[in-house]
All heavy atoms as TSV, in Angstrom:
chain	resi	resn	atom	element	x	y	z
A	1	MET	N	N	40.557	43.712	-65.479
A	1	MET	CA	C	41.271	44.072	-66.685
A	1	MET	C	C	41.173	45.575	-66.866
A	1	MET	O	O	40.105	46.153	-66.744
A	1	MET	CB	C	40.667	43.381	-67.904
A	1	MET	CG	C	40.689	41.897	-67.849
A	1	MET	SD	S	42.389	41.367	-67.960
A	1	MET	CE	C	42.168	39.634	-67.988
A	2	ASN	N	N	42.277	46.175	-67.131
A	2	ASN	CA	C	42.366	47.622	-67.270
A	2	ASN	C	C	43.054	47.911	-68.597
A	2	ASN	O	O	44.149	47.428	-68.838
A	2	ASN	CB	C	43.178	48.178	-66.106
A	2	ASN	CG	C	42.985	49.646	-65.887
A	2	ASN	OD1	O	42.086	50.259	-66.429
A	2	ASN	ND2	N	43.842	50.216	-65.083
A	3	GLY	N	N	42.396	48.651	-69.459
A	3	GLY	CA	C	43.019	48.934	-70.752
A	3	GLY	C	C	42.024	49.493	-71.739
A	3	GLY	O	O	41.192	50.313	-71.392
A	4	THR	N	N	42.083	49.013	-72.965
A	4	THR	CA	C	41.176	49.533	-73.983
A	4	THR	C	C	39.733	49.135	-73.699
A	4	THR	O	O	38.805	49.819	-74.101
A	4	THR	CB	C	41.584	49.047	-75.382
A	4	THR	OG1	O	41.652	47.621	-75.368
A	4	THR	CG2	C	42.924	49.617	-75.778
A	5	TRP	N	N	39.523	47.997	-73.025
A	5	TRP	CA	C	38.190	47.607	-72.549
A	5	TRP	C	C	38.347	47.159	-71.104
A	5	TRP	O	O	39.211	46.353	-70.794
A	5	TRP	CB	C	37.595	46.489	-73.398
A	5	TRP	CG	C	36.141	46.318	-73.086
A	5	TRP	CD1	C	35.580	45.418	-72.230
A	5	TRP	CD2	C	35.070	47.116	-73.582
A	5	TRP	NE1	N	34.227	45.596	-72.171
A	5	TRP	CE2	C	33.878	46.640	-73.000
A	5	TRP	CE3	C	34.988	48.189	-74.459
A	5	TRP	CZ2	C	32.638	47.186	-73.259
A	5	TRP	CZ3	C	33.743	48.737	-74.717
A	5	TRP	CH2	C	32.586	48.226	-74.129
A	6	ASN	N	N	37.512	47.697	-70.212
A	6	ASN	CA	C	37.677	47.491	-68.773
A	6	ASN	C	C	36.589	46.582	-68.220
A	6	ASN	O	O	35.424	46.725	-68.553
A	6	ASN	CB	C	37.614	48.847	-68.074
A	6	ASN	CG	C	38.681	49.762	-68.609
A	6	ASN	OD1	O	39.841	49.615	-68.292
A	6	ASN	ND2	N	38.289	50.698	-69.464
A	7	ARG	N	N	37.012	45.648	-67.359
A	7	ARG	CA	C	36.058	44.714	-66.770
A	7	ARG	C	C	36.635	44.103	-65.494
A	7	ARG	O	O	37.840	44.138	-65.258
A	7	ARG	CB	C	35.687	43.617	-67.754
A	7	ARG	CG	C	36.826	42.679	-68.086
A	7	ARG	CD	C	36.388	41.665	-69.143
A	7	ARG	NE	N	37.465	40.775	-69.505
A	7	ARG	CZ	C	38.379	41.022	-70.429
A	7	ARG	NH1	N	38.350	42.170	-71.080
A	7	ARG	NH2	N	39.321	40.155	-70.705
A	8	VAL	N	N	35.740	43.537	-64.703
A	8	VAL	CA	C	36.112	42.748	-63.535
A	8	VAL	C	C	35.662	41.326	-63.832
A	8	VAL	O	O	34.514	41.103	-64.224
A	8	VAL	CB	C	35.423	43.265	-62.253
A	8	VAL	CG1	C	35.670	42.327	-61.082
A	8	VAL	CG2	C	35.884	44.679	-61.935
A	9	THR	N	N	36.563	40.367	-63.673
A	9	THR	CA	C	36.245	38.968	-63.942
A	9	THR	C	C	36.601	38.126	-62.729
A	9	THR	O	O	37.670	38.301	-62.141
A	9	THR	CB	C	37.025	38.454	-65.168
A	9	THR	OG1	O	36.720	39.300	-66.285
A	9	THR	CG2	C	36.648	37.024	-65.521
A	10	VAL	N	N	35.705	37.221	-62.353
A	10	VAL	CA	C	35.954	36.256	-61.285
A	10	VAL	C	C	36.319	34.934	-61.954
A	10	VAL	O	O	35.605	34.471	-62.846
A	10	VAL	CB	C	34.709	36.085	-60.393
A	10	VAL	CG1	C	34.907	34.962	-59.377
A	10	VAL	CG2	C	34.378	37.393	-59.688
A	11	TYR	N	N	37.428	34.346	-61.512
A	11	TYR	CA	C	37.932	33.101	-62.087
A	11	TYR	C	C	37.823	31.959	-61.084
A	11	TYR	O	O	37.886	32.179	-59.881
A	11	TYR	CB	C	39.407	33.251	-62.474
A	11	TYR	CG	C	39.644	34.220	-63.595
A	11	TYR	CD1	C	39.846	35.571	-63.345
A	11	TYR	CD2	C	39.667	33.791	-64.911
A	11	TYR	CE1	C	40.066	36.474	-64.383
A	11	TYR	CE2	C	39.886	34.674	-65.953
A	11	TYR	CZ	C	40.087	36.016	-65.676
A	11	TYR	OH	O	40.297	36.899	-66.697
A	12	SER	N	N	37.725	30.744	-61.594
A	12	SER	CA	C	37.774	29.555	-60.744
A	12	SER	C	C	39.225	29.321	-60.316
A	12	SER	O	O	40.147	29.965	-60.838
A	12	SER	CB	C	37.261	28.330	-61.504
A	12	SER	OG	O	38.204	27.940	-62.495
A	13	GLN	N	N	39.424	28.386	-59.411
A	13	GLN	CA	C	40.786	28.048	-58.986
A	13	GLN	C	C	41.618	27.491	-60.136
A	13	GLN	O	O	42.839	27.547	-60.109
A	13	GLN	CB	C	40.751	27.040	-57.839
A	13	GLN	CG	C	40.228	27.633	-56.560
A	13	GLN	CD	C	40.218	26.625	-55.418
A	13	GLN	OE1	O	40.364	25.417	-55.633
A	13	GLN	NE2	N	40.058	27.119	-54.216
A	14	ASP	N	N	40.954	26.965	-61.162
A	14	ASP	CA	C	41.644	26.416	-62.331
A	14	ASP	C	C	41.912	27.464	-63.404
A	14	ASP	O	O	42.424	27.133	-64.471
A	14	ASP	CB	C	40.818	25.286	-62.951
A	14	ASP	CG	C	40.624	24.123	-62.000
A	14	ASP	OD1	O	41.514	23.879	-61.161
A	14	ASP	OD2	O	39.571	23.468	-62.093
A	15	GLY	N	N	41.537	28.733	-63.141
A	15	GLY	CA	C	41.773	29.792	-64.104
A	15	GLY	C	C	40.669	29.966	-65.136
A	15	GLY	O	O	40.824	30.693	-66.104
A	16	GLU	N	N	39.543	29.299	-64.925
A	16	GLU	CA	C	38.391	29.405	-65.838
A	16	GLU	C	C	37.575	30.648	-65.472
A	16	GLU	O	O	37.196	30.836	-64.320
A	16	GLU	CB	C	37.523	28.155	-65.684
A	16	GLU	CG	C	36.394	28.046	-66.648
A	16	GLU	CD	C	36.849	27.536	-67.993
A	16	GLU	OE1	O	37.893	26.872	-68.067
A	16	GLU	OE2	O	36.141	27.817	-68.970
A	17	PRO	N	N	37.288	31.541	-66.426
A	17	PRO	CA	C	36.457	32.701	-66.112
A	17	PRO	C	C	35.030	32.257	-65.784
A	17	PRO	O	O	34.438	31.475	-66.526
A	17	PRO	CB	C	36.506	33.556	-67.373
A	17	PRO	CG	C	36.988	32.658	-68.449
A	17	PRO	CD	C	37.729	31.536	-67.812
A	18	LEU	N	N	34.502	32.765	-64.651
A	18	LEU	CA	C	33.165	32.380	-64.202
A	18	LEU	C	C	32.136	33.497	-64.365
A	18	LEU	O	O	31.023	33.256	-64.816
A	18	LEU	CB	C	33.207	31.964	-62.731
A	18	LEU	CG	C	34.097	30.780	-62.371
A	18	LEU	CD1	C	34.139	30.595	-60.861
A	18	LEU	CD2	C	33.607	29.522	-63.061
A	19	HIS	N	N	32.510	34.702	-63.934
A	19	HIS	CA	C	31.579	35.827	-63.919
A	19	HIS	C	C	32.314	37.077	-64.377
A	19	HIS	O	O	33.520	37.199	-64.202
A	19	HIS	CB	C	31.004	36.040	-62.520
A	19	HIS	CG	C	30.448	34.792	-61.920
A	19	HIS	ND1	N	29.284	34.218	-62.346
A	19	HIS	CD2	C	30.915	34.002	-60.925
A	19	HIS	CE1	C	29.047	33.135	-61.647
A	19	HIS	NE2	N	30.040	32.970	-60.780
A	20	ASN	N	N	31.538	38.042	-64.925
A	20	ASN	CA	C	32.154	39.194	-65.555
A	20	ASN	C	C	31.274	40.429	-65.373
A	20	ASN	O	O	30.060	40.345	-65.532
A	20	ASN	CB	C	32.279	38.859	-67.044
A	20	ASN	CG	C	33.303	39.654	-67.748
A	20	ASN	OD1	O	33.681	40.731	-67.321
A	20	ASN	ND2	N	33.743	39.139	-68.871
A	21	ALA	N	N	31.877	41.568	-65.064
A	21	ALA	CA	C	31.180	42.858	-65.029
A	21	ALA	C	C	31.920	43.795	-65.974
A	21	ALA	O	O	33.111	44.060	-65.786
A	21	ALA	CB	C	31.157	43.438	-63.625
A	22	GLN	N	N	31.234	44.292	-66.978
A	22	GLN	CA	C	31.834	45.166	-67.981
A	22	GLN	C	C	31.770	46.625	-67.523
A	22	GLN	O	O	30.728	47.085	-67.077
A	22	GLN	CB	C	31.085	45.032	-69.305
A	22	GLN	CG	C	31.083	43.636	-69.879
A	22	GLN	CD	C	32.428	43.208	-70.409
A	22	GLN	OE1	O	33.275	44.022	-70.775
A	22	GLN	NE2	N	32.642	41.918	-70.476
A	23	PHE	N	N	32.873	47.343	-67.644
A	23	PHE	CA	C	32.916	48.770	-67.322
A	23	PHE	C	C	33.132	49.627	-68.561
A	23	PHE	O	O	33.169	50.841	-68.469
A	23	PHE	CB	C	34.011	49.050	-66.290
A	23	PHE	CG	C	33.593	48.683	-64.894
A	23	PHE	CD1	C	33.632	47.369	-64.471
A	23	PHE	CD2	C	33.140	49.646	-64.019
A	23	PHE	CE1	C	33.238	47.025	-63.192
A	23	PHE	CE2	C	32.737	49.319	-62.747
A	23	PHE	CZ	C	32.785	48.000	-62.331
A	24	GLY	N	N	33.301	49.016	-69.710
A	24	GLY	CA	C	33.361	49.759	-70.960
A	24	GLY	C	C	34.756	50.163	-71.390
A	24	GLY	O	O	35.761	49.785	-70.803
A	25	ALA	N	N	34.776	50.972	-72.434
A	25	ALA	CA	C	36.039	51.385	-73.055
A	25	ALA	C	C	36.819	52.346	-72.178
A	25	ALA	O	O	36.244	53.144	-71.435
A	25	ALA	CB	C	35.742	52.045	-74.395
A	26	GLY	N	N	38.139	52.259	-72.276
A	26	GLY	CA	C	39.015	53.187	-71.575
A	26	GLY	C	C	39.174	54.478	-72.360
A	26	GLY	O	O	38.849	54.559	-73.539
A	27	SER	N	N	39.684	55.490	-71.703
A	27	SER	CA	C	39.942	56.773	-72.341
A	27	SER	C	C	41.067	56.627	-73.356
A	27	SER	O	O	42.056	55.942	-73.099
A	27	SER	CB	C	40.334	57.798	-71.272
A	27	SER	OG	O	40.890	58.941	-71.858
A	28	SER	N	N	40.941	57.281	-74.499
A	28	SER	CA	C	42.003	57.207	-75.502
A	28	SER	C	C	43.265	57.931	-75.027
A	28	SER	O	O	44.362	57.623	-75.465
A	28	SER	CB	C	41.520	57.785	-76.826
A	28	SER	OG	O	41.144	59.137	-76.658
A	29	ASN	N	N	43.123	58.894	-74.105
A	29	ASN	CA	C	44.281	59.623	-73.572
A	29	ASN	C	C	45.074	58.790	-72.567
A	29	ASN	O	O	46.287	58.914	-72.489
A	29	ASN	CB	C	43.845	60.920	-72.895
A	29	ASN	CG	C	43.242	61.890	-73.876
A	29	ASN	OD1	O	43.523	61.843	-75.059
A	29	ASN	ND2	N	42.389	62.765	-73.380
A	30	ALA	N	N	44.379	57.985	-71.785
A	30	ALA	CA	C	45.037	57.156	-70.768
A	30	ALA	C	C	44.286	55.826	-70.652
A	30	ALA	O	O	43.560	55.593	-69.697
A	30	ALA	CB	C	45.051	57.893	-69.437
A	31	PRO	N	N	44.437	54.940	-71.638
A	31	PRO	CA	C	43.624	53.726	-71.677
A	31	PRO	C	C	43.821	52.787	-70.493
A	31	PRO	O	O	42.959	51.971	-70.227
A	31	PRO	CB	C	44.029	53.065	-72.986
A	31	PRO	CG	C	45.375	53.606	-73.293
A	31	PRO	CD	C	45.386	55.002	-72.736
A	32	TYR	N	N	44.934	52.893	-69.783
A	32	TYR	CA	C	45.184	51.977	-68.671
A	32	TYR	C	C	44.934	52.632	-67.314
A	32	TYR	O	O	45.408	52.157	-66.305
A	32	TYR	CB	C	46.606	51.420	-68.751
A	32	TYR	CG	C	46.791	50.629	-70.017
A	32	TYR	CD1	C	47.448	51.170	-71.100
A	32	TYR	CD2	C	46.245	49.360	-70.139
A	32	TYR	CE1	C	47.582	50.454	-72.277
A	32	TYR	CE2	C	46.369	48.644	-71.315
A	32	TYR	CZ	C	47.039	49.191	-72.377
A	32	TYR	OH	O	47.155	48.483	-73.534
A	33	ALA	N	N	44.187	53.730	-67.293
A	33	ALA	CA	C	43.939	54.454	-66.045
A	33	ALA	C	C	42.477	54.412	-65.625
A	33	ALA	O	O	42.096	55.074	-64.681
A	33	ALA	CB	C	44.386	55.905	-66.196
A	34	GLN	N	N	41.637	53.667	-66.326
A	34	GLN	CA	C	40.204	53.631	-66.034
A	34	GLN	C	C	39.906	53.034	-64.658
A	34	GLN	O	O	39.242	53.631	-63.836
A	34	GLN	CB	C	39.479	52.833	-67.116
A	34	GLN	CG	C	38.004	52.660	-66.894
A	34	GLN	CD	C	37.226	53.931	-67.132
A	34	GLN	OE1	O	37.715	54.836	-67.774
A	34	GLN	NE2	N	36.035	53.985	-66.603
A	35	MET	N	N	40.351	51.811	-64.430
A	35	MET	CA	C	40.077	51.102	-63.186
A	35	MET	C	C	41.170	51.483	-62.188
A	35	MET	O	O	42.326	51.160	-62.389
A	35	MET	CB	C	40.048	49.596	-63.425
A	35	MET	CG	C	39.143	49.175	-64.576
A	35	MET	SD	S	37.422	49.602	-64.364
A	35	MET	CE	C	36.898	48.278	-63.317
A	36	ARG	N	N	40.799	52.168	-61.121
A	36	ARG	CA	C	41.799	52.724	-60.217
A	36	ARG	C	C	42.128	51.841	-59.020
A	36	ARG	O	O	43.253	51.790	-58.566
A	36	ARG	CB	C	41.344	54.095	-59.722
A	36	ARG	CG	C	41.385	55.154	-60.801
A	36	ARG	CD	C	42.823	55.341	-61.262
A	36	ARG	NE	N	42.950	56.252	-62.348
A	36	ARG	CZ	C	43.253	57.536	-62.226
A	36	ARG	NH1	N	43.439	58.060	-61.047
A	36	ARG	NH2	N	43.363	58.283	-63.287
A	37	ASP	N	N	41.130	51.152	-58.451
A	37	ASP	CA	C	41.407	50.342	-57.271
A	37	ASP	C	C	40.330	49.280	-57.111
A	37	ASP	O	O	39.215	49.442	-57.614
A	37	ASP	CB	C	41.459	51.221	-56.023
A	37	ASP	CG	C	42.315	50.630	-54.911
A	37	ASP	OD1	O	42.832	49.507	-55.086
A	37	ASP	OD2	O	42.457	51.286	-53.881
A	38	MET	N	N	40.673	48.206	-56.405
A	38	MET	CA	C	39.720	47.138	-56.151
A	38	MET	C	C	40.028	46.525	-54.797
A	38	MET	O	O	41.197	46.407	-54.413
A	38	MET	CB	C	39.809	46.075	-57.246
A	38	MET	CG	C	38.809	44.958	-57.059
A	38	MET	SD	S	38.685	43.805	-58.446
A	38	MET	CE	C	40.362	43.304	-58.691
A	39	GLU	N	N	38.975	46.137	-54.087
A	39	GLU	CA	C	39.109	45.487	-52.782
A	39	GLU	C	C	38.032	44.418	-52.678
A	39	GLU	O	O	36.950	44.557	-53.255
A	39	GLU	CB	C	38.943	46.515	-51.663
A	39	GLU	CG	C	39.199	45.992	-50.284
A	39	GLU	CD	C	40.655	45.612	-50.058
A	39	GLU	OE1	O	41.549	46.387	-50.458
A	39	GLU	OE2	O	40.898	44.537	-49.481
A	40	VAL	N	N	38.329	43.358	-51.947
A	40	VAL	CA	C	37.356	42.299	-51.682
A	40	VAL	C	C	37.154	42.253	-50.177
A	40	VAL	O	O	38.115	42.147	-49.417
A	40	VAL	CB	C	37.862	40.936	-52.209
A	40	VAL	CG1	C	36.893	39.827	-51.856
A	40	VAL	CG2	C	38.083	40.997	-53.709
A	41	ALA	N	N	35.879	42.359	-49.732
A	41	ALA	CA	C	35.569	42.377	-48.306
A	41	ALA	C	C	34.111	41.997	-48.089
A	41	ALA	O	O	33.279	42.134	-48.993
A	41	ALA	CB	C	35.827	43.765	-47.728
A	42	ASP	N	N	33.794	41.548	-46.892
A	42	ASP	CA	C	32.411	41.268	-46.510
A	42	ASP	C	C	31.808	42.576	-46.005
A	42	ASP	O	O	31.940	42.931	-44.844
A	42	ASP	CB	C	32.368	40.188	-45.437
A	42	ASP	CG	C	30.957	39.827	-45.014
A	42	ASP	OD1	O	30.000	40.365	-45.598
A	42	ASP	OD2	O	30.826	39.007	-44.095
A	43	LEU	N	N	31.150	43.310	-46.872
A	43	LEU	CA	C	30.644	44.646	-46.546
A	43	LEU	C	C	29.418	44.634	-45.649
A	43	LEU	O	O	29.222	45.556	-44.861
A	43	LEU	CB	C	30.305	45.406	-47.833
A	43	LEU	CG	C	31.463	45.679	-48.772
A	43	LEU	CD1	C	30.959	46.359	-50.031
A	43	LEU	CD2	C	32.517	46.527	-48.089
A	44	ASP	N	N	28.577	43.618	-45.777
A	44	ASP	CA	C	27.321	43.615	-45.026
A	44	ASP	C	C	27.267	42.579	-43.905
A	44	ASP	O	O	26.232	42.380	-43.283
A	44	ASP	CB	C	26.126	43.443	-45.967
A	44	ASP	CG	C	26.256	42.205	-46.836
A	44	ASP	OD1	O	27.141	41.364	-46.594
A	44	ASP	OD2	O	25.458	42.088	-47.781
A	45	GLY	N	N	28.391	41.911	-43.638
A	45	GLY	CA	C	28.471	40.972	-42.526
A	45	GLY	C	C	27.704	39.676	-42.722
A	45	GLY	O	O	27.405	38.985	-41.747
A	46	ASP	N	N	27.404	39.318	-43.979
A	46	ASP	CA	C	26.645	38.086	-44.228
A	46	ASP	C	C	27.536	36.863	-44.462
A	46	ASP	O	O	27.049	35.783	-44.766
A	46	ASP	CB	C	25.681	38.269	-45.402
A	46	ASP	CG	C	26.396	38.446	-46.736
A	46	ASP	OD1	O	27.646	38.558	-46.757
A	46	ASP	OD2	O	25.703	38.493	-47.772
A	47	GLY	N	N	28.841	37.025	-44.312
A	47	GLY	CA	C	29.773	35.922	-44.520
A	47	GLY	C	C	30.194	35.726	-45.967
A	47	GLY	O	O	30.976	34.839	-46.271
A	48	LYS	N	N	29.677	36.551	-46.888
A	48	LYS	CA	C	30.039	36.469	-48.307
A	48	LYS	C	C	30.838	37.713	-48.689
A	48	LYS	O	O	30.536	38.812	-48.256
A	48	LYS	CB	C	28.786	36.378	-49.179
A	48	LYS	CG	C	27.964	35.146	-48.910
A	48	LYS	CD	C	26.707	35.155	-49.743
A	48	LYS	CE	C	25.838	33.963	-49.410
A	48	LYS	NZ	N	24.558	34.015	-50.123
A	49	GLN	N	N	31.837	37.504	-49.524
A	49	GLN	CA	C	32.697	38.600	-49.959
A	49	GLN	C	C	32.063	39.394	-51.089
A	49	GLN	O	O	31.468	38.811	-51.992
A	49	GLN	CB	C	34.042	38.053	-50.434
A	49	GLN	CG	C	34.788	37.247	-49.389
A	49	GLN	CD	C	35.362	38.116	-48.306
A	49	GLN	OE1	O	36.009	39.109	-48.577
A	49	GLN	NE2	N	35.125	37.739	-47.066
A	50	GLU	N	N	32.181	40.711	-51.020
A	50	GLU	CA	C	31.793	41.581	-52.122
A	50	GLU	C	C	33.058	42.156	-52.753
A	50	GLU	O	O	34.113	42.203	-52.119
A	50	GLU	CB	C	30.898	42.729	-51.638
A	50	GLU	CG	C	29.466	42.342	-51.342
A	50	GLU	CD	C	29.272	41.665	-49.994
A	50	GLU	OE1	O	29.916	42.039	-49.015
A	50	GLU	OE2	O	28.471	40.720	-49.946
A	51	ILE	N	N	32.938	42.591	-53.993
A	51	ILE	CA	C	34.039	43.203	-54.734
A	51	ILE	C	C	33.710	44.684	-54.859
A	51	ILE	O	O	32.635	45.042	-55.322
A	51	ILE	CB	C	34.161	42.586	-56.140
A	51	ILE	CG1	C	34.305	41.070	-56.056
A	51	ILE	CG2	C	35.321	43.222	-56.913
A	51	ILE	CD1	C	34.003	40.358	-57.359
A	52	VAL	N	N	34.637	45.544	-54.433
A	52	VAL	CA	C	34.432	46.991	-54.541
A	52	VAL	C	C	35.462	47.538	-55.522
A	52	VAL	O	O	36.659	47.267	-55.390
A	52	VAL	CB	C	34.582	47.683	-53.173
A	52	VAL	CG1	C	34.347	49.177	-53.298
A	52	VAL	CG2	C	33.621	47.076	-52.165
A	53	VAL	N	N	34.978	48.290	-56.518
A	53	VAL	CA	C	35.834	48.808	-57.582
A	53	VAL	C	C	35.666	50.320	-57.670
A	53	VAL	O	O	34.550	50.828	-57.648
A	53	VAL	CB	C	35.451	48.174	-58.945
A	53	VAL	CG1	C	36.335	48.700	-60.054
A	53	VAL	CG2	C	35.514	46.670	-58.874
A	54	GLY	N	N	36.794	51.031	-57.765
A	54	GLY	CA	C	36.778	52.471	-57.982
A	54	GLY	C	C	37.304	52.783	-59.375
A	54	GLY	O	O	38.290	52.190	-59.821
A	55	THR	N	N	36.632	53.714	-60.069
A	55	THR	CA	C	37.051	54.070	-61.424
A	55	THR	C	C	37.577	55.503	-61.486
A	55	THR	O	O	37.385	56.292	-60.555
A	55	THR	CB	C	35.891	53.934	-62.434
A	55	THR	OG1	O	34.947	54.970	-62.190
A	55	THR	CG2	C	35.232	52.576	-62.352
A	56	HIS	N	N	38.182	55.830	-62.597
A	56	HIS	CA	C	38.732	57.155	-62.858
A	56	HIS	C	C	37.658	58.249	-62.755
A	56	HIS	O	O	37.944	59.363	-62.347
A	56	HIS	CB	C	39.374	57.166	-64.248
A	56	HIS	CG	C	39.810	58.508	-64.710
A	56	HIS	ND1	N	40.881	59.167	-64.143
A	56	HIS	CD2	C	39.322	59.314	-65.672
A	56	HIS	CE1	C	41.026	60.332	-64.747
A	56	HIS	NE2	N	40.096	60.451	-65.683
A	57	GLU	N	N	36.429	57.918	-63.090
A	57	GLU	CA	C	35.332	58.900	-63.071
A	57	GLU	C	C	34.747	59.104	-61.675
A	57	GLU	O	O	33.677	59.659	-61.523
A	57	GLU	CB	C	34.208	58.460	-64.022
A	57	GLU	CG	C	34.568	58.516	-65.472
A	57	GLU	CD	C	35.231	57.234	-65.938
A	57	GLU	OE1	O	35.230	56.232	-65.208
A	57	GLU	OE2	O	35.779	57.249	-67.054
A	58	ARG	N	N	35.435	58.601	-60.638
A	58	ARG	CA	C	34.995	58.713	-59.236
A	58	ARG	C	C	33.747	57.890	-58.969
A	58	ARG	O	O	32.947	58.217	-58.098
A	58	ARG	CB	C	34.812	60.162	-58.834
A	58	ARG	CG	C	36.101	60.955	-58.935
A	58	ARG	CD	C	35.932	62.411	-58.702
A	58	ARG	NE	N	35.142	62.676	-57.511
A	58	ARG	CZ	C	34.840	63.880	-57.080
A	58	ARG	NH1	N	35.268	64.925	-57.737
A	58	ARG	NH2	N	34.115	64.043	-56.012
A	59	LEU	N	N	33.569	56.811	-59.708
A	59	LEU	CA	C	32.474	55.881	-59.498
A	59	LEU	C	C	32.963	54.765	-58.589
A	59	LEU	O	O	34.045	54.210	-58.795
A	59	LEU	CB	C	32.010	55.296	-60.842
A	59	LEU	CG	C	30.908	54.241	-60.789
A	59	LEU	CD1	C	29.605	54.852	-60.279
A	59	LEU	CD2	C	30.704	53.634	-62.170
A	60	LEU	N	N	32.168	54.441	-57.568
A	60	LEU	CA	C	32.468	53.344	-56.656
A	60	LEU	C	C	31.354	52.321	-56.814
A	60	LEU	O	O	30.168	52.655	-56.672
A	60	LEU	CB	C	32.531	53.864	-55.222
A	60	LEU	CG	C	33.023	52.901	-54.159
A	60	LEU	CD1	C	34.462	52.483	-54.437
A	60	LEU	CD2	C	32.908	53.543	-52.792
A	61	VAL	N	N	31.716	51.076	-57.132
A	61	VAL	CA	C	30.738	50.033	-57.408
A	61	VAL	C	C	31.016	48.826	-56.522
A	61	VAL	O	O	32.161	48.387	-56.418
A	61	VAL	CB	C	30.790	49.600	-58.895
A	61	VAL	CG1	C	29.794	48.492	-59.184
A	61	VAL	CG2	C	30.551	50.786	-59.810
A	62	ALA	N	N	29.962	48.303	-55.897
A	62	ALA	CA	C	30.065	47.046	-55.149
A	62	ALA	C	C	29.375	45.962	-55.958
A	62	ALA	O	O	28.251	46.139	-56.434
A	62	ALA	CB	C	29.413	47.184	-53.781
A	63	LEU	N	N	30.062	44.841	-56.124
A	63	LEU	CA	C	29.557	43.690	-56.871
A	63	LEU	C	C	29.499	42.489	-55.947
A	63	LEU	O	O	30.333	42.366	-55.035
A	63	LEU	CB	C	30.484	43.359	-58.044
A	63	LEU	CG	C	30.813	44.482	-59.011
A	63	LEU	CD1	C	31.981	44.089	-59.902
A	63	LEU	CD2	C	29.592	44.841	-59.843
A	64	ASP	N	N	28.561	41.576	-56.186
A	64	ASP	CA	C	28.567	40.338	-55.425
A	64	ASP	C	C	29.589	39.377	-56.049
A	64	ASP	O	O	30.280	39.732	-57.005
A	64	ASP	CB	C	27.166	39.741	-55.322
A	64	ASP	CG	C	26.598	39.195	-56.625
A	64	ASP	OD1	O	27.332	39.105	-57.640
A	64	ASP	OD2	O	25.407	38.867	-56.638
A	65	SER	N	N	29.664	38.165	-55.530
A	65	SER	CA	C	30.686	37.213	-55.997
A	65	SER	C	C	30.442	36.731	-57.425
A	65	SER	O	O	31.311	36.101	-58.018
A	65	SER	CB	C	30.753	36.019	-55.049
A	65	SER	OG	O	29.506	35.337	-55.042
A	66	GLN	N	N	29.262	37.040	-57.981
A	66	GLN	CA	C	28.979	36.686	-59.369
A	66	GLN	C	C	28.992	37.922	-60.273
A	66	GLN	O	O	28.451	37.914	-61.376
A	66	GLN	CB	C	27.634	35.964	-59.463
A	66	GLN	CG	C	27.667	34.634	-58.754
A	66	GLN	CD	C	26.359	33.886	-58.883
A	66	GLN	OE1	O	25.387	34.359	-59.469
A	66	GLN	NE2	N	26.320	32.702	-58.331
A	67	CYS	N	N	29.618	38.999	-59.778
A	67	CYS	CA	C	29.778	40.258	-60.516
A	67	CYS	C	C	28.454	40.950	-60.828
A	67	CYS	O	O	28.353	41.696	-61.800
A	67	CYS	CB	C	30.591	40.057	-61.797
A	67	CYS	SG	S	32.325	39.705	-61.482
A	68	ARG	N	N	27.446	40.732	-59.994
A	68	ARG	CA	C	26.191	41.462	-60.124
A	68	ARG	C	C	26.264	42.700	-59.242
A	68	ARG	O	O	26.762	42.626	-58.107
A	68	ARG	CB	C	25.010	40.602	-59.707
A	68	ARG	CG	C	24.824	39.380	-60.607
A	68	ARG	CD	C	23.710	38.512	-60.135
A	68	ARG	NE	N	24.037	37.990	-58.808
A	68	ARG	CZ	C	23.644	36.808	-58.350
A	68	ARG	NH1	N	22.909	36.016	-59.089
A	68	ARG	NH2	N	23.990	36.424	-57.137
A	69	LYS	N	N	25.777	43.827	-59.740
A	69	LYS	CA	C	25.857	45.086	-59.000
A	69	LYS	C	C	25.017	45.013	-57.722
A	69	LYS	O	O	23.845	44.667	-57.762
A	69	LYS	CB	C	25.400	46.252	-59.855
A	69	LYS	CG	C	25.568	47.597	-59.163
A	69	LYS	CD	C	25.246	48.762	-60.071
A	69	LYS	CE	C	23.746	48.907	-60.137
A	69	LYS	NZ	N	23.316	50.118	-60.816
A	70	VAL	N	N	25.644	45.357	-56.601
A	70	VAL	CA	C	24.961	45.466	-55.320
A	70	VAL	C	C	24.541	46.916	-55.111
A	70	VAL	O	O	23.406	47.203	-54.760
A	70	VAL	CB	C	25.862	44.981	-54.156
A	70	VAL	CG1	C	25.196	45.189	-52.815
A	70	VAL	CG2	C	26.259	43.525	-54.367
A	71	TRP	N	N	25.492	47.846	-55.355
A	71	TRP	CA	C	25.209	49.287	-55.301
A	71	TRP	C	C	26.309	50.038	-56.023
A	71	TRP	O	O	27.356	49.490	-56.304
A	71	TRP	CB	C	25.025	49.809	-53.875
A	71	TRP	CG	C	26.133	49.504	-52.895
A	71	TRP	CD1	C	26.123	48.536	-51.939
A	71	TRP	CD2	C	27.402	50.163	-52.771
A	71	TRP	NE1	N	27.311	48.551	-51.245
A	71	TRP	CE2	C	28.104	49.541	-51.729
A	71	TRP	CE3	C	28.012	51.220	-53.441
A	71	TRP	CZ2	C	29.381	49.938	-51.345
A	71	TRP	CZ3	C	29.296	51.607	-53.060
A	71	TRP	CH2	C	29.949	50.974	-52.013
A	72	SER	N	N	26.036	51.289	-56.320
A	72	SER	CA	C	27.059	52.173	-56.909
A	72	SER	C	C	26.830	53.589	-56.402
A	72	SER	O	O	25.708	53.983	-56.109
A	72	SER	CB	C	27.015	52.126	-58.440
A	72	SER	OG	O	25.786	52.612	-58.915
A	73	ARG	N	N	27.905	54.328	-56.290
A	73	ARG	CA	C	27.860	55.717	-55.818
A	73	ARG	C	C	28.807	56.537	-56.654
A	73	ARG	O	O	29.858	56.134	-56.997
A	73	ARG	CB	C	28.292	55.847	-54.361
A	73	ARG	CG	C	27.537	54.985	-53.379
A	73	ARG	CD	C	26.203	55.612	-52.996
A	73	ARG	NE	N	25.527	54.875	-51.955
A	73	ARG	CZ	C	24.780	53.799	-52.130
A	73	ARG	NH1	N	24.642	53.287	-53.298
A	73	ARG	NH2	N	24.157	53.229	-51.122
């Protein structure tokens, strides 16, 4: 979700929200520009997908499948 409040949410196949990572409020100047890009990939070769998110502030965050932080740079 990108807007006045920014977050990454993992949903079930039925559309039920399962897990959530909050990124906070968007900028009042450009509220829909906070979350810039997202990719899903197996970063560490363990057979599980991670979520990688880039923000407007040049923050790069990797989350596990339950939206728990793996690392950030």
